[in-house]
PDB file of all heavy atoms in Angstrom:
ATOM      1  N   MET A   1     126.703 108.188  95.019  1.00  0.00           N
ATOM      2  CA  MET A   1     125.311 108.614  94.891  1.00  0.00           C
ATOM      3  C   MET A   1     125.050 109.635  95.993  1.00  0.00           C
ATOM      4  O   MET A   1     125.328 109.428  97.172  1.00  0.00           O
ATOM      5  CB  MET A   1     124.359 107.389  94.983  1.00  0.00           C
ATOM      6  CG  MET A   1     122.989 107.816  94.748  1.00  0.00           C
ATOM      7  SD  MET A   1     121.756 106.412  94.782  1.00  0.00           S
ATOM      8  CE  MET A   1     122.539 105.088  93.925  1.00  0.00           C
ATOM      9  N   SER A   2     124.481 110.730  95.586  1.00  0.00           N
ATOM     10  CA  SER A   2     124.206 111.776  96.593  1.00  0.00           C
ATOM     11  C   SER A   2     122.980 111.414  97.421  1.00  0.00           C
ATOM     12  O   SER A   2     122.123 110.630  97.028  1.00  0.00           O
ATOM     13  CB  SER A   2     123.998 113.152  95.904  1.00  0.00           C
ATOM     14  OG  SER A   2     122.760 113.140  95.224  1.00  0.00           O
ATOM     15  N   ARG A   3     122.903 112.069  98.577  1.00  0.00           N
ATOM     16  CA  ARG A   3     121.785 111.784  99.487  1.00  0.00           C
ATOM     17  C   ARG A   3     120.440 112.210  98.881  1.00  0.00           C
ATOM     18  O   ARG A   3     119.420 111.481  99.050  1.00  0.00           O
ATOM     19  CB  ARG A   3     122.034 112.566 100.819  1.00  0.00           C
ATOM     20  CG  ARG A   3     120.976 112.382 101.848  1.00  0.00           C
ATOM     21  CD  ARG A   3     121.470 113.051 103.156  1.00  0.00           C
ATOM     22  NE  ARG A   3     120.408 113.041 104.106  1.00  0.00           N
ATOM     23  CZ  ARG A   3     120.142 112.066 104.962  1.00  0.00           C
ATOM     24  NH1 ARG A   3     120.894 110.971 104.878  1.00  0.00           N
ATOM     25  NH2 ARG A   3     119.166 112.178 105.864  1.00  0.00           N
ATOM     26  N   LYS A   4     120.396 113.303  98.175  1.00  0.00           N
ATOM     27  CA  LYS A   4     119.173 113.794  97.551  1.00  0.00           C
ATOM     28  C   LYS A   4     118.670 112.837  96.490  1.00  0.00           C
ATOM     29  O   LYS A   4     117.515 112.540  96.405  1.00  0.00           O
ATOM     30  CB  LYS A   4     119.449 115.141  96.937  1.00  0.00           C
ATOM     31  CG  LYS A   4     118.182 115.836  96.472  1.00  0.00           C
ATOM     32  CD  LYS A   4     118.485 117.314  96.065  1.00  0.00           C
ATOM     33  CE  LYS A   4     117.206 118.057  95.728  1.00  0.00           C
ATOM     34  NZ  LYS A   4     117.482 119.437  95.420  1.00  0.00           N
ATOM     35  N   LYS A   5     119.641 112.246  95.731  1.00  0.00           N
ATOM     36  CA  LYS A   5     119.254 111.310  94.676  1.00  0.00           C
ATOM     37  C   LYS A   5     118.698 109.996  95.331  1.00  0.00           C
ATOM     38  O   LYS A   5     117.707 109.462  94.840  1.00  0.00           O
ATOM     39  CB  LYS A   5     120.437 111.015  93.819  1.00  0.00           C
ATOM     40  CG  LYS A   5     120.136 110.199  92.600  1.00  0.00           C
ATOM     41  CD  LYS A   5     121.287 110.090  91.652  1.00  0.00           C
ATOM     42  CE  LYS A   5     120.928 109.427  90.386  1.00  0.00           C
ATOM     43  NZ  LYS A   5     122.044 109.365  89.453  1.00  0.00           N
ATOM     44  N   LEU A   6     119.297 109.603  96.419  1.00  0.00           N
ATOM     45  CA  LEU A   6     118.845 108.368  97.098  1.00  0.00           C
ATOM     46  C   LEU A   6     117.463 108.628  97.636  1.00  0.00           C
ATOM     47  O   LEU A   6     116.580 107.712  97.573  1.00  0.00           O
ATOM     48  CB  LEU A   6     119.814 107.985  98.222  1.00  0.00           C
ATOM     49  CG  LEU A   6     119.460 106.814  99.055  1.00  0.00           C
ATOM     50  CD1 LEU A   6     119.465 105.571  98.198  1.00  0.00           C
ATOM     51  CD2 LEU A   6     120.415 106.661 100.228  1.00  0.00           C
ATOM     52  N   ILE A   7     117.182 109.754  98.227  1.00  0.00           N
ATOM     53  CA  ILE A   7     115.860 110.035  98.753  1.00  0.00           C
ATOM     54  C   ILE A   7     114.829 110.062  97.662  1.00  0.00           C
ATOM     55  O   ILE A   7     113.680 109.539  97.803  1.00  0.00           O
ATOM     56  CB  ILE A   7     115.852 111.414  99.511  1.00  0.00           C
ATOM     57  CG1 ILE A   7     116.642 111.258 100.803  1.00  0.00           C
ATOM     58  CG2 ILE A   7     114.433 111.899  99.809  1.00  0.00           C
ATOM     59  CD1 ILE A   7     116.880 112.510 101.585  1.00  0.00           C
ATOM     60  N   ASN A   8     115.148 110.595  96.481  1.00  0.00           N
ATOM     61  CA  ASN A   8     114.236 110.600  95.389  1.00  0.00           C
ATOM     62  C   ASN A   8     113.921 109.191  94.835  1.00  0.00           C
ATOM     63  O   ASN A   8     112.791 108.829  94.503  1.00  0.00           O
ATOM     64  CB  ASN A   8     114.757 111.452  94.213  1.00  0.00           C
ATOM     65  CG  ASN A   8     114.621 112.952  94.479  1.00  0.00           C
ATOM     66  OD1 ASN A   8     113.756 113.323  95.241  1.00  0.00           O
ATOM     67  ND2 ASN A   8     115.421 113.740  93.852  1.00  0.00           N
ATOM     68  N   ILE A   9     114.920 108.306  94.811  1.00  0.00           N
ATOM     69  CA  ILE A   9     114.712 106.921  94.440  1.00  0.00           C
ATOM     70  C   ILE A   9     113.806 106.212  95.401  1.00  0.00           C
ATOM     71  O   ILE A   9     112.905 105.522  95.029  1.00  0.00           O
ATOM     72  CB  ILE A   9     116.053 106.249  94.315  1.00  0.00           C
ATOM     73  CG1 ILE A   9     116.865 106.788  93.108  1.00  0.00           C
ATOM     74  CG2 ILE A   9     115.841 104.745  94.174  1.00  0.00           C
ATOM     75  CD1 ILE A   9     118.267 106.261  92.992  1.00  0.00           C
ATOM     76  N   ILE A  10     114.014 106.479  96.684  1.00  0.00           N
ATOM     77  CA  ILE A  10     113.150 105.837  97.714  1.00  0.00           C
ATOM     78  C   ILE A  10     111.709 106.332  97.600  1.00  0.00           C
ATOM     79  O   ILE A  10     110.784 105.525  97.688  1.00  0.00           O
ATOM     80  CB  ILE A  10     113.750 106.146  99.144  1.00  0.00           C
ATOM     81  CG1 ILE A  10     114.982 105.412  99.323  1.00  0.00           C
ATOM     82  CG2 ILE A  10     112.693 105.759 100.210  1.00  0.00           C
ATOM     83  CD1 ILE A  10     115.766 105.737 100.589  1.00  0.00           C
ATOM     84  N   ARG A  11     111.519 107.625  97.298  1.00  0.00           N
ATOM     85  CA  ARG A  11     110.187 108.145  97.074  1.00  0.00           C
ATOM     86  C   ARG A  11     109.494 107.503  95.908  1.00  0.00           C
ATOM     87  O   ARG A  11     108.284 107.128  95.985  1.00  0.00           O
ATOM     88  CB  ARG A  11     110.216 109.656  96.865  1.00  0.00           C
ATOM     89  CG  ARG A  11     110.482 110.451  98.125  1.00  0.00           C
ATOM     90  CD  ARG A  11     110.551 111.932  97.821  1.00  0.00           C
ATOM     91  NE  ARG A  11     110.852 112.686  99.018  1.00  0.00           N
ATOM     92  CZ  ARG A  11     111.171 113.874  99.051  1.00  0.00           C
ATOM     93  NH1 ARG A  11     111.303 114.618  97.902  1.00  0.00           N
ATOM     94  NH2 ARG A  11     111.391 114.554 100.189  1.00  0.00           N
ATOM     95  N   VAL A  12     110.189 107.327  94.777  1.00  0.00           N
ATOM     96  CA  VAL A  12     109.618 106.725  93.634  1.00  0.00           C
ATOM     97  C   VAL A  12     109.257 105.273  93.920  1.00  0.00           C
ATOM     98  O   VAL A  12     108.165 104.784  93.541  1.00  0.00           O
ATOM     99  CB  VAL A  12     110.570 106.798  92.420  1.00  0.00           C
ATOM    100  CG1 VAL A  12     110.079 105.963  91.265  1.00  0.00           C
ATOM    101  CG2 VAL A  12     110.689 108.265  91.976  1.00  0.00           C
ATOM    102  N   VAL A  13     110.112 104.538  94.582  1.00  0.00           N
ATOM    103  CA  VAL A  13     109.820 103.139  94.915  1.00  0.00           C
ATOM    104  C   VAL A  13     108.646 103.036  95.870  1.00  0.00           C
ATOM    105  O   VAL A  13     107.738 102.198  95.623  1.00  0.00           O
ATOM    106  CB  VAL A  13     111.062 102.484  95.588  1.00  0.00           C
ATOM    107  CG1 VAL A  13     110.707 101.124  96.167  1.00  0.00           C
ATOM    108  CG2 VAL A  13     112.175 102.349  94.534  1.00  0.00           C
ATOM    109  N   LEU A  14     108.478 103.930  96.822  1.00  0.00           N
ATOM    110  CA  LEU A  14     107.318 103.881  97.677  1.00  0.00           C
ATOM    111  C   LEU A  14     106.082 104.261  96.976  1.00  0.00           C
ATOM    112  O   LEU A  14     104.989 103.661  97.234  1.00  0.00           O
ATOM    113  CB  LEU A  14     107.573 104.887  98.873  1.00  0.00           C
ATOM    114  CG  LEU A  14     108.545 104.388  99.913  1.00  0.00           C
ATOM    115  CD1 LEU A  14     108.777 105.481 100.981  1.00  0.00           C
ATOM    116  CD2 LEU A  14     108.125 103.120 100.607  1.00  0.00           C
ATOM    117  N   LEU A  15     106.087 105.226  96.026  1.00  0.00           N
ATOM    118  CA  LEU A  15     104.962 105.587  95.256  1.00  0.00           C
ATOM    119  C   LEU A  15     104.478 104.457  94.391  1.00  0.00           C
ATOM    120  O   LEU A  15     103.265 104.124  94.311  1.00  0.00           O
ATOM    121  CB  LEU A  15     105.313 106.828  94.417  1.00  0.00           C
ATOM    122  CG  LEU A  15     104.147 107.394  93.590  1.00  0.00           C
ATOM    123  CD1 LEU A  15     103.077 107.967  94.514  1.00  0.00           C
ATOM    124  CD2 LEU A  15     104.674 108.521  92.683  1.00  0.00           C
ATOM    125  N   ILE A  16     105.421 103.776  93.755  1.00  0.00           N
ATOM    126  CA  ILE A  16     105.073 102.569  92.875  1.00  0.00           C
ATOM    127  C   ILE A  16     104.460 101.490  93.736  1.00  0.00           C
ATOM    128  O   ILE A  16     103.444 100.889  93.366  1.00  0.00           O
ATOM    129  CB  ILE A  16     106.291 102.161  92.130  1.00  0.00           C
ATOM    130  CG1 ILE A  16     106.684 103.169  91.034  1.00  0.00           C
ATOM    131  CG2 ILE A  16     106.004 100.773  91.445  1.00  0.00           C
ATOM    132  CD1 ILE A  16     108.014 102.894  90.420  1.00  0.00           C
ATOM    133  N   THR A  17     105.013 101.264  94.945  1.00  0.00           N
ATOM    134  CA  THR A  17     104.511 100.253  95.831  1.00  0.00           C
ATOM    135  C   THR A  17     103.098 100.578  96.265  1.00  0.00           C
ATOM    136  O   THR A  17     102.219  99.725  96.334  1.00  0.00           O
ATOM    137  CB  THR A  17     105.420 100.101  97.051  1.00  0.00           C
ATOM    138  OG1 THR A  17     106.721  99.815  96.626  1.00  0.00           O
ATOM    139  CG2 THR A  17     104.961  99.010  97.945  1.00  0.00           C
ATOM    140  N   ALA A  18     102.812 101.871  96.585  1.00  0.00           N
ATOM    141  CA  ALA A  18     101.483 102.283  96.970  1.00  0.00           C
ATOM    142  C   ALA A  18     100.487 102.076  95.866  1.00  0.00           C
ATOM    143  O   ALA A  18      99.369 101.522  96.108  1.00  0.00           O
ATOM    144  CB  ALA A  18     101.518 103.768  97.412  1.00  0.00           C
ATOM    145  N   PHE A  19     100.860 102.394  94.639  1.00  0.00           N
ATOM    146  CA  PHE A  19      99.922 102.210  93.527  1.00  0.00           C
ATOM    147  C   PHE A  19      99.683 100.689  93.301  1.00  0.00           C
ATOM    148  O   PHE A  19      98.580 100.265  92.960  1.00  0.00           O
ATOM    149  CB  PHE A  19     100.447 102.846  92.257  1.00  0.00           C
ATOM    150  CG  PHE A  19     100.124 104.341  92.176  1.00  0.00           C
ATOM    151  CD1 PHE A  19     101.164 105.218  92.097  1.00  0.00           C
ATOM    152  CD2 PHE A  19      98.881 104.820  92.197  1.00  0.00           C
ATOM    153  CE1 PHE A  19     100.905 106.598  92.034  1.00  0.00           C
ATOM    154  CE2 PHE A  19      98.565 106.165  92.114  1.00  0.00           C
ATOM    155  CZ  PHE A  19      99.605 107.045  92.070  1.00  0.00           C
ATOM    156  N   LEU A  20     100.706  99.904  93.471  1.00  0.00           N
ATOM    157  CA  LEU A  20     100.596  98.438  93.338  1.00  0.00           C
ATOM    158  C   LEU A  20      99.553  97.918  94.334  1.00  0.00           C
ATOM    159  O   LEU A  20      98.704  97.126  93.992  1.00  0.00           O
ATOM    160  CB  LEU A  20     101.956  97.745  93.488  1.00  0.00           C
ATOM    161  CG  LEU A  20     101.946  96.255  93.411  1.00  0.00           C
ATOM    162  CD1 LEU A  20     101.556  95.762  92.043  1.00  0.00           C
ATOM    163  CD2 LEU A  20     103.289  95.742  93.833  1.00  0.00           C
ATOM    164  N   PHE A  21      99.695  98.328  95.622  1.00  0.00           N
ATOM    165  CA  PHE A  21      98.815  97.807  96.661  1.00  0.00           C
ATOM    166  C   PHE A  21      97.373  98.320  96.378  1.00  0.00           C
ATOM    167  O   PHE A  21      96.420  97.609  96.621  1.00  0.00           O
ATOM    168  CB  PHE A  21      99.280  98.264  98.034  1.00  0.00           C
ATOM    169  CG  PHE A  21     100.323  97.321  98.573  1.00  0.00           C
ATOM    170  CD1 PHE A  21     101.568  97.861  98.988  1.00  0.00           C
ATOM    171  CD2 PHE A  21     100.189  95.960  98.585  1.00  0.00           C
ATOM    172  CE1 PHE A  21     102.520  97.057  99.496  1.00  0.00           C
ATOM    173  CE2 PHE A  21     101.167  95.135  99.105  1.00  0.00           C
ATOM    174  CZ  PHE A  21     102.360  95.673  99.544  1.00  0.00           C
ATOM    175  N   MET A  22      97.224  99.558  95.909  1.00  0.00           N
ATOM    176  CA  MET A  22      95.825 100.071  95.594  1.00  0.00           C
ATOM    177  C   MET A  22      95.260  99.226  94.458  1.00  0.00           C
ATOM    178  O   MET A  22      94.037  98.916  94.479  1.00  0.00           O
ATOM    179  CB  MET A  22      95.914 101.527  95.195  1.00  0.00           C
ATOM    180  CG  MET A  22      96.055 102.447  96.404  1.00  0.00           C
ATOM    181  SD  MET A  22      95.786 104.169  96.036  1.00  0.00           S
ATOM    182  CE  MET A  22      97.232 104.596  94.963  1.00  0.00           C
ATOM    183  N   ALA A  23      96.034  98.885  93.399  1.00  0.00           N
ATOM    184  CA  ALA A  23      95.573  98.111  92.293  1.00  0.00           C
ATOM    185  C   ALA A  23      95.130  96.716  92.766  1.00  0.00           C
ATOM    186  O   ALA A  23      94.119  96.179  92.405  1.00  0.00           O
ATOM    187  CB  ALA A  23      96.619  97.974  91.213  1.00  0.00           C
ATOM    188  N   LEU A  24      95.960  96.136  93.651  1.00  0.00           N
ATOM    189  CA  LEU A  24      95.623  94.847  94.206  1.00  0.00           C
ATOM    190  C   LEU A  24      94.323  94.874  95.010  1.00  0.00           C
ATOM    191  O   LEU A  24      93.488  93.919  94.946  1.00  0.00           O
ATOM    192  CB  LEU A  24      96.750  94.248  94.998  1.00  0.00           C
ATOM    193  CG  LEU A  24      97.996  93.866  94.228  1.00  0.00           C
ATOM    194  CD1 LEU A  24      99.139  93.502  95.228  1.00  0.00           C
ATOM    195  CD2 LEU A  24      97.749  92.672  93.314  1.00  0.00           C
ATOM    196  N   GLY A  25      94.155  95.926  95.807  1.00  0.00           N
ATOM    197  CA  GLY A  25      92.932  96.058  96.554  1.00  0.00           C
ATOM    198  C   GLY A  25      91.692  96.216  95.704  1.00  0.00           C
ATOM    199  O   GLY A  25      90.622  95.647  95.984  1.00  0.00           O
ATOM    200  N   LEU A  26      91.827  97.027  94.640  1.00  0.00           N
ATOM    201  CA  LEU A  26      90.692  97.213  93.705  1.00  0.00           C
ATOM    202  C   LEU A  26      90.389  95.939  92.996  1.00  0.00           C
ATOM    203  O   LEU A  26      89.173  95.543  92.745  1.00  0.00           O
ATOM    204  CB  LEU A  26      91.011  98.301  92.715  1.00  0.00           C
ATOM    205  CG  LEU A  26      91.013  99.718  93.264  1.00  0.00           C
ATOM    206  CD1 LEU A  26      91.505 100.676  92.200  1.00  0.00           C
ATOM    207  CD2 LEU A  26      89.623 100.148  93.725  1.00  0.00           C
ATOM    208  N   ARG A  27      91.397  95.173  92.632  1.00  0.00           N
ATOM    209  CA  ARG A  27      91.238  93.920  91.925  1.00  0.00           C
ATOM    210  C   ARG A  27      90.541  92.867  92.754  1.00  0.00           C
ATOM    211  O   ARG A  27      89.710  92.119  92.277  1.00  0.00           O
ATOM    212  CB  ARG A  27      92.578  93.365  91.453  1.00  0.00           C
ATOM    213  CG  ARG A  27      92.433  92.137  90.593  1.00  0.00           C
ATOM    214  CD  ARG A  27      93.795  91.822  89.919  1.00  0.00           C
ATOM    215  NE  ARG A  27      93.637  90.621  89.181  1.00  0.00           N
ATOM    216  CZ  ARG A  27      94.311  89.498  89.409  1.00  0.00           C
ATOM    217  NH1 ARG A  27      95.196  89.489  90.425  1.00  0.00           N
ATOM    218  NH2 ARG A  27      94.144  88.466  88.666  1.00  0.00           N
ATOM    219  N   SER A  28      90.795  92.909  94.090  1.00  0.00           N
ATOM    220  CA  SER A  28      90.187  91.905  94.971  1.00  0.00           C
ATOM    221  C   SER A  28      88.847  92.394  95.553  1.00  0.00           C
ATOM    222  O   SER A  28      88.313  91.803  96.455  1.00  0.00           O
ATOM    223  CB  SER A  28      91.083  91.529  96.102  1.00  0.00           C
ATOM    224  OG  SER A  28      91.303  92.612  97.003  1.00  0.00           O
ATOM    225  N   ARG A  29      88.387  93.544  95.055  1.00  0.00           N
ATOM    226  CA  ARG A  29      87.153  94.182  95.450  1.00  0.00           C
ATOM    227  C   ARG A  29      87.129  94.577  96.902  1.00  0.00           C
ATOM    228  O   ARG A  29      86.089  94.538  97.575  1.00  0.00           O
ATOM    229  CB  ARG A  29      85.939  93.313  95.099  1.00  0.00           C
ATOM    230  CG  ARG A  29      85.946  92.953  93.611  1.00  0.00           C
ATOM    231  CD  ARG A  29      84.772  92.365  93.021  1.00  0.00           C
ATOM    232  NE  ARG A  29      83.507  93.117  93.126  1.00  0.00           N
ATOM    233  CZ  ARG A  29      83.143  94.170  92.404  1.00  0.00           C
ATOM    234  NH1 ARG A  29      84.034  94.629  91.502  1.00  0.00           N
ATOM    235  NH2 ARG A  29      82.003  94.759  92.537  1.00  0.00           N
ATOM    236  N   GLY A  30      88.272  94.959  97.444  1.00  0.00           N
ATOM    237  CA  GLY A  30      88.385  95.344  98.834  1.00  0.00           C
ATOM    238  C   GLY A  30      87.726  96.683  99.110  1.00  0.00           C
ATOM    239  O   GLY A  30      87.333  96.954 100.243  1.00  0.00           O
ATOM    240  N   PHE A  31      87.552  97.524  98.090  1.00  0.00           N
ATOM    241  CA  PHE A  31      86.927  98.819  98.274  1.00  0.00           C
ATOM    242  C   PHE A  31      85.485  98.665  98.713  1.00  0.00           C
ATOM    243  O   PHE A  31      84.967  99.480  99.479  1.00  0.00           O
ATOM    244  CB  PHE A  31      87.027  99.680  96.984  1.00  0.00           C
ATOM    245  CG  PHE A  31      86.278  99.124  95.816  1.00  0.00           C
ATOM    246  CD1 PHE A  31      84.969  99.466  95.623  1.00  0.00           C
ATOM    247  CD2 PHE A  31      86.837  98.205  94.980  1.00  0.00           C
ATOM    248  CE1 PHE A  31      84.269  98.968  94.505  1.00  0.00           C
ATOM    249  CE2 PHE A  31      86.154  97.701  93.863  1.00  0.00           C
ATOM    250  CZ  PHE A  31      84.871  98.054  93.644  1.00  0.00           C
ATOM    251  N   SER A  32      84.791  97.586  98.275  1.00  0.00           N
ATOM    252  CA  SER A  32      83.407  97.433  98.581  1.00  0.00           C
ATOM    253  C   SER A  32      83.257  97.068 100.037  1.00  0.00           C
ATOM    254  O   SER A  32      82.325  97.583 100.706  1.00  0.00           O
ATOM    255  CB  SER A  32      82.787  96.442  97.660  1.00  0.00           C
ATOM    256  OG  SER A  32      82.066  95.426  98.259  1.00  0.00           O
ATOM    257  N   ASP A  33      84.116  96.217 100.533  1.00  0.00           N
ATOM    258  CA  ASP A  33      84.061  95.874 101.989  1.00  0.00           C
ATOM    259  C   ASP A  33      84.380  97.106 102.846  1.00  0.00           C
ATOM    260  O   ASP A  33      83.693  97.308 103.856  1.00  0.00           O
ATOM    261  CB  ASP A  33      85.160  94.798 102.328  1.00  0.00           C
ATOM    262  CG  ASP A  33      84.828  93.490 101.651  1.00  0.00           C
ATOM    263  OD1 ASP A  33      83.646  93.232 101.369  1.00  0.00           O
ATOM    264  OD2 ASP A  33      85.779  92.728 101.442  1.00  0.00           O
ATOM    265  N   THR A  34      85.333  97.861 102.445  1.00  0.00           N
ATOM    266  CA  THR A  34      85.682  99.059 103.234  1.00  0.00           C
ATOM    267  C   THR A  34      84.562 100.065 103.250  1.00  0.00           C
ATOM    268  O   THR A  34      84.227 100.655 104.269  1.00  0.00           O
ATOM    269  CB  THR A  34      86.971  99.715 102.607  1.00  0.00           C
ATOM    270  OG1 THR A  34      88.002  98.726 102.640  1.00  0.00           O
ATOM    271  CG2 THR A  34      87.406 100.915 103.421  1.00  0.00           C
ATOM    272  N   LYS A  35      83.944 100.274 102.088  1.00  0.00           N
ATOM    273  CA  LYS A  35      82.797 101.214 102.031  1.00  0.00           C
ATOM    274  C   LYS A  35      81.634 100.758 102.867  1.00  0.00           C
ATOM    275  O   LYS A  35      81.083 101.565 103.625  1.00  0.00           O
ATOM    276  CB  LYS A  35      82.347 101.372 100.574  1.00  0.00           C
ATOM    277  CG  LYS A  35      81.187 102.404 100.416  1.00  0.00           C
ATOM    278  CD  LYS A  35      80.579 102.388  99.028  1.00  0.00           C
ATOM    279  CE  LYS A  35      79.846 101.114  98.723  1.00  0.00           C
ATOM    280  NZ  LYS A  35      78.470 101.112  99.145  1.00  0.00           N
ATOM    281  N   ASN A  36      81.347  99.490 102.829  1.00  0.00           N
ATOM    282  CA  ASN A  36      80.224  98.937 103.658  1.00  0.00           C
ATOM    283  C   ASN A  36      80.530  99.098 105.134  1.00  0.00           C
ATOM    284  O   ASN A  36      79.594  99.500 105.892  1.00  0.00           O
ATOM    285  CB  ASN A  36      79.980  97.476 103.307  1.00  0.00           C
ATOM    286  CG  ASN A  36      79.374  97.269 101.958  1.00  0.00           C
ATOM    287  OD1 ASN A  36      78.720  98.219 101.393  1.00  0.00           O
ATOM    288  ND2 ASN A  36      79.532  96.114 101.346  1.00  0.00           N
ATOM    289  N   LYS A  37      81.708  98.866 105.574  1.00  0.00           N
ATOM    290  CA  LYS A  37      82.067  99.032 106.975  1.00  0.00           C
ATOM    291  C   LYS A  37      81.983 100.508 107.363  1.00  0.00           C
ATOM    292  O   LYS A  37      81.526 100.784 108.462  1.00  0.00           O
ATOM    293  CB  LYS A  37      83.480  98.525 107.205  1.00  0.00           C
ATOM    294  CG  LYS A  37      83.582  97.009 107.202  1.00  0.00           C
ATOM    295  CD  LYS A  37      85.000  96.529 107.422  1.00  0.00           C
ATOM    296  CE  LYS A  37      85.094  95.055 107.213  1.00  0.00           C
ATOM    297  NZ  LYS A  37      86.491  94.547 107.298  1.00  0.00           N
ATOM    298  N   ALA A  38      82.398 101.405 106.511  1.00  0.00           N
ATOM    299  CA  ALA A  38      82.360 102.837 106.797  1.00  0.00           C
ATOM    300  C   ALA A  38      80.963 103.308 106.938  1.00  0.00           C
ATOM    301  O   ALA A  38      80.677 104.121 107.833  1.00  0.00           O
ATOM    302  CB  ALA A  38      83.066 103.577 105.730  1.00  0.00           C
ATOM    303  N   VAL A  39      80.090 102.839 106.104  1.00  0.00           N
ATOM    304  CA  VAL A  39      78.666 103.235 106.151  1.00  0.00           C
ATOM    305  C   VAL A  39      78.033 102.737 107.452  1.00  0.00           C
ATOM    306  O   VAL A  39      77.328 103.480 108.113  1.00  0.00           O
ATOM    307  CB  VAL A  39      77.880 102.683 104.900  1.00  0.00           C
ATOM    308  CG1 VAL A  39      76.398 102.787 105.136  1.00  0.00           C
ATOM    309  CG2 VAL A  39      78.349 103.407 103.648  1.00  0.00           C
ATOM    310  N   ARG A  40      78.346 101.474 107.843  1.00  0.00           N
ATOM    311  CA  ARG A  40      77.783 100.985 109.115  1.00  0.00           C
ATOM    312  C   ARG A  40      78.264 101.774 110.266  1.00  0.00           C
ATOM    313  O   ARG A  40      77.506 102.096 111.182  1.00  0.00           O
ATOM    314  CB  ARG A  40      78.107  99.506 109.222  1.00  0.00           C
ATOM    315  CG  ARG A  40      77.124  98.599 108.499  1.00  0.00           C
ATOM    316  CD  ARG A  40      77.377  97.180 108.803  1.00  0.00           C
ATOM    317  NE  ARG A  40      78.075  96.635 107.623  1.00  0.00           N
ATOM    318  CZ  ARG A  40      79.180  95.942 107.633  1.00  0.00           C
ATOM    319  NH1 ARG A  40      79.736  95.600 108.744  1.00  0.00           N
ATOM    320  NH2 ARG A  40      79.708  95.511 106.541  1.00  0.00           N
ATOM    321  N   ILE A  41      79.504 102.097 110.336  1.00  0.00           N
ATOM    322  CA  ILE A  41      80.118 102.865 111.432  1.00  0.00           C
ATOM    323  C   ILE A  41      79.434 104.276 111.477  1.00  0.00           C
ATOM    324  O   ILE A  41      79.058 104.741 112.539  1.00  0.00           O
ATOM    325  CB  ILE A  41      81.601 102.980 111.343  1.00  0.00           C
ATOM    326  CG1 ILE A  41      82.243 101.602 111.589  1.00  0.00           C
ATOM    327  CG2 ILE A  41      82.144 104.067 112.255  1.00  0.00           C
ATOM    328  CD1 ILE A  41      83.756 101.569 111.308  1.00  0.00           C
ATOM    329  N   CYS A  42      79.225 104.861 110.342  1.00  0.00           N
ATOM    330  CA  CYS A  42      78.622 106.242 110.256  1.00  0.00           C
ATOM    331  C   CYS A  42      77.238 106.169 110.808  1.00  0.00           C
ATOM    332  O   CYS A  42      76.762 107.017 111.540  1.00  0.00           O
ATOM    333  CB  CYS A  42      78.654 106.719 108.868  1.00  0.00           C
ATOM    334  SG  CYS A  42      78.181 108.430 108.737  1.00  0.00           S
ATOM    335  N   TYR A  43      76.451 105.151 110.372  1.00  0.00           N
ATOM    336  CA  TYR A  43      75.067 104.988 110.884  1.00  0.00           C
ATOM    337  C   TYR A  43      75.029 104.772 112.351  1.00  0.00           C
ATOM    338  O   TYR A  43      74.147 105.261 113.040  1.00  0.00           O
ATOM    339  CB  TYR A  43      74.381 103.882 110.148  1.00  0.00           C
ATOM    340  CG  TYR A  43      73.923 104.204 108.743  1.00  0.00           C
ATOM    341  CD1 TYR A  43      73.781 103.193 107.800  1.00  0.00           C
ATOM    342  CD2 TYR A  43      73.674 105.502 108.350  1.00  0.00           C
ATOM    343  CE1 TYR A  43      73.323 103.489 106.544  1.00  0.00           C
ATOM    344  CE2 TYR A  43      73.280 105.759 107.070  1.00  0.00           C
ATOM    345  CZ  TYR A  43      73.130 104.784 106.143  1.00  0.00           C
ATOM    346  OH  TYR A  43      72.689 105.085 104.868  1.00  0.00           O
ATOM    347  N   GLU A  44      75.960 103.998 112.899  1.00  0.00           N
ATOM    348  CA  GLU A  44      76.002 103.767 114.335  1.00  0.00           C
ATOM    349  C   GLU A  44      76.331 105.041 115.071  1.00  0.00           C
ATOM    350  O   GLU A  44      75.743 105.309 116.162  1.00  0.00           O
ATOM    351  CB  GLU A  44      77.102 102.696 114.648  1.00  0.00           C
ATOM    352  CG  GLU A  44      76.655 101.292 114.263  1.00  0.00           C
ATOM    353  CD  GLU A  44      77.769 100.279 114.498  1.00  0.00           C
ATOM    354  OE1 GLU A  44      78.797 100.665 115.090  1.00  0.00           O
ATOM    355  OE2 GLU A  44      77.582  99.120 114.044  1.00  0.00           O
ATOM    356  N   CYS A  45      77.176 105.853 114.530  1.00  0.00           N
ATOM    357  CA  CYS A  45      77.522 107.188 115.189  1.00  0.00           C
ATOM    358  C   CYS A  45      76.294 108.082 115.222  1.00  0.00           C
ATOM    359  O   CYS A  45      76.087 108.814 116.241  1.00  0.00           O
ATOM    360  CB  CYS A  45      78.661 107.873 114.464  1.00  0.00           C
ATOM    361  SG  CYS A  45      80.250 107.075 114.670  1.00  0.00           S
ATOM    362  N   MET A  46      75.470 108.061 114.229  1.00  0.00           N
ATOM    363  CA  MET A  46      74.319 108.900 114.190  1.00  0.00           C
ATOM    364  C   MET A  46      73.139 108.319 114.984  1.00  0.00           C
ATOM    365  O   MET A  46      72.117 108.958 115.163  1.00  0.00           O
ATOM    366  CB  MET A  46      73.843 109.132 112.726  1.00  0.00           C
ATOM    367  CG  MET A  46      74.844 109.920 111.907  1.00  0.00           C
ATOM    368  SD  MET A  46      74.262 110.346 110.267  1.00  0.00           S
ATOM    369  CE  MET A  46      73.774 108.825 109.569  1.00  0.00           C
ATOM    370  N   GLY A  47      73.233 107.043 115.412  1.00  0.00           N
ATOM    371  CA  GLY A  47      72.240 106.422 116.169  1.00  0.00           C
ATOM    372  C   GLY A  47      71.155 105.796 115.352  1.00  0.00           C
ATOM    373  O   GLY A  47      70.097 105.399 115.828  1.00  0.00           O
ATOM    374  N   ILE A  48      71.425 105.572 114.039  1.00  0.00           N
ATOM    375  CA  ILE A  48      70.415 104.987 113.143  1.00  0.00           C
ATOM    376  C   ILE A  48      70.599 103.434 113.176  1.00  0.00           C
ATOM    377  O   ILE A  48      69.568 102.728 113.128  1.00  0.00           O
ATOM    378  CB  ILE A  48      70.554 105.555 111.721  1.00  0.00           C
ATOM    379  CG1 ILE A  48      70.216 107.048 111.739  1.00  0.00           C
ATOM    380  CG2 ILE A  48      69.642 104.788 110.759  1.00  0.00           C
ATOM    381  CD1 ILE A  48      70.484 107.677 110.360  1.00  0.00           C
ATOM    382  N   GLY A  49      71.836 102.963 113.123  1.00  0.00           N
ATOM    383  CA  GLY A  49      72.069 101.563 112.960  1.00  0.00           C
ATOM    384  C   GLY A  49      72.223 100.808 114.151  1.00  0.00           C
ATOM    385  O   GLY A  49      72.583 100.498 115.085  1.00  0.00           O
TER     386      GLY A  49
END
């Protein structure tokens, strides 16, 4: 197996793994927690919160 082919296989595996973790995060509603924390941090930076 050539080095280029091995690198392409590793890239595909990492891409699939990334999509799997994103799907799991969306399924467990992790995006809502992350958004709420980001909004609070932003308000604190502006001096509102």
